[in-house]
C-alpha positions, 0 to 999 in steps of 0.5 A: 500500500504505497504512501502508508505510514508503515509499508515501503513502496515495492520496486524502489531499491532505496527509500521508503515512506517510513525512512523518508518521514524520519529524514524529513522530520529530522531535517525540519528539526535542524531547519531555520526555525529551531536552529536560528529563531528558537535560539535567537534570544540566547545570543541577543544579550551576549552579542549586544554586550560584547559589541555594543550593538543595539538589540534592534540592530541585531534583530534586524537579521530576522528581517533579512531572513524573512526577505530572503525567504520570500524571494527565494522560496518560489525559485527553489520550489520551481527547481526541486519540481524539475530536478528533485529535492534531495540534492537541494536539501542536503546542500542547504543543510550543509550550507546552513550548518557552515553559515551558523559556524561562521557566526562564531567568527563575528567581529565588531562589524555589523555589516559582516554579521548581516552578510553572514545572515544573508548567506545563512538565509539562502541556505536556510531556504534551500533546506526549509520546511516547504521543501521537506514538505514537497518530499512528503507530499510526493511519497504519501498519498494515504495519510498524507496530512498526518505525515505532513503534520508529523514532519513539520510540527514534530520536527520543528517542535523537537528541534525547538526543544533540543537545540535551545537546551544544547545552545544554552548549556554551551553559551553559559559554559563557554560563551556565545561562540561555542553556542554557534559552533555546537549547533553547527556541530550537531547538524554536521555530525548527527543530522547531515549523515542521517539525512544522507542515508535516509532522504530520497526523492520518490521515483518520478518526482522530477520532471525529467524522469520517465514517470513524471508525466503520469503525476498529476498537478497544476503548474503555478500559472494554472494555480494562480488562475483558481480561486482556491489559490488566492483564498488559501494564500490570503487566509493563511497569510492573514492568519499566520502573519497576525498570530505569529506577531502575537507570539513574538509580543506575548511578553510585552503585551502581558507586561503592559498589563502588569504580569511578570516576565515569567508569566509571559514566558510560560504562556509563550512556551505553551503557545509554542508547544501547542503549535507544534503538536497541533500541526500533527493533529491538524494533519490527522484531522484533515485525513479523517474529515474530508473538507477544508472547512475543518480549519475554520474552528481553529481560526475562531479558537485563536480569536478566543485565545486573543481575547483571553490574552488581552482580558484574562486575569489569572494564570489559567486563563492566560495559559488557555489563551496561549494554547488556543492561539497555538491551535490557530497557528498550528492549524494554519501551518498544518492546513497549508501544505495539505491544501496545496496537495489536494487542490493543485497536486504534487507535480508542481508542489514546490513551485506552488507552496514556494509562492504560498510561503513567500506571502506567508513569510512576508506577512510574518515579517511585516505584522510585528512591525505594524503591531509595534507601530500601533503601540507607538501611536496608541501606547497600547497593543489593544487596537492592534490585537483587534486588527489581528482578531479581525484578520483571523475572522476574515481568514475563517470566512475565506476558508468557507468559500474554498471548493470541495476537494477534487482531482488535482489535475482538474482544470482551473475552470473546474475549480471556479465553482466554490462553496460546494 
């Protein structure tokens, strides 16, 4: 039974769904989110103290990551559709690891720091979650949603626990340079060899293979002419952009309301853990309930979470709010690759999801800035949170207009009948 979670695919000399799922989960565990974003705070203060850089100038590299990712993903996605993803992913992980090790050689030059992060961002996009999800979408037909959720949610969640602990021990014991070298060493010594052994493109995944013509799927140009593409893109970008902005601002939002940093940190931890776990749950739910509207309640739960974060007066209320926001964000990231595979097929999956992620990353890069701009003008985050809530409600409404799932090779005109 090809594409199941347990059985190998007959006739393939190398690779099986199970080994590929393990590889993609491991790859996501050492991707940019765990290896850079999750550990960023550990390096922020030491770098600022040693080089007398402002924290805002150091945080500027996150904007570089977002900009490079938004530009790179569509091109990378198109390449892997034609040539397969394995070589791109292995090169990306190797380059990302070496780029992180190069950060240990940072001097007092902010330009050097930015330049290193620019190179890091390119390799990070090459080994990004959308590219691993392309491999999963190729290998899995049955239980595809579950596999996508395990790979992205499980991998990013595991890495976001392991790498910060590793980095924290090294930074506290030997300093921030050792922290960067430790993360790089883990990727080179543990992750990369396992990826080399386990990661395989499925036969027929590249356009140049003999069996590629048998695979279904719209080109990016064809997908762009369907309502399903724009409904999905706007709904997920609006939801994930706003929810991610709240994630990065939970501590100041709660601090302004009189809660301690420890309370805010606890809420952020719950938020992050539920986001990872709910990506897995979303995939499983979508495998069982065959309608895109199953994601609508997840958006609305995030709205309730926003209300609790802004009005909750006790620790349990705030933790529940963080958990509900995690359901929303996990649902958005879990639904996106599933929708792409179901509506547009897998033959051009990399191109389509690359374009989708480009918009999502752009939203994630701009919405935190907008949140702070509103605070500077109003001296309160409440107006911005109202805007985020409105975006979530709008996203839920857009999902209601998504068409029923059909054959990926259906024409663009065939997807025009929405709401069925």
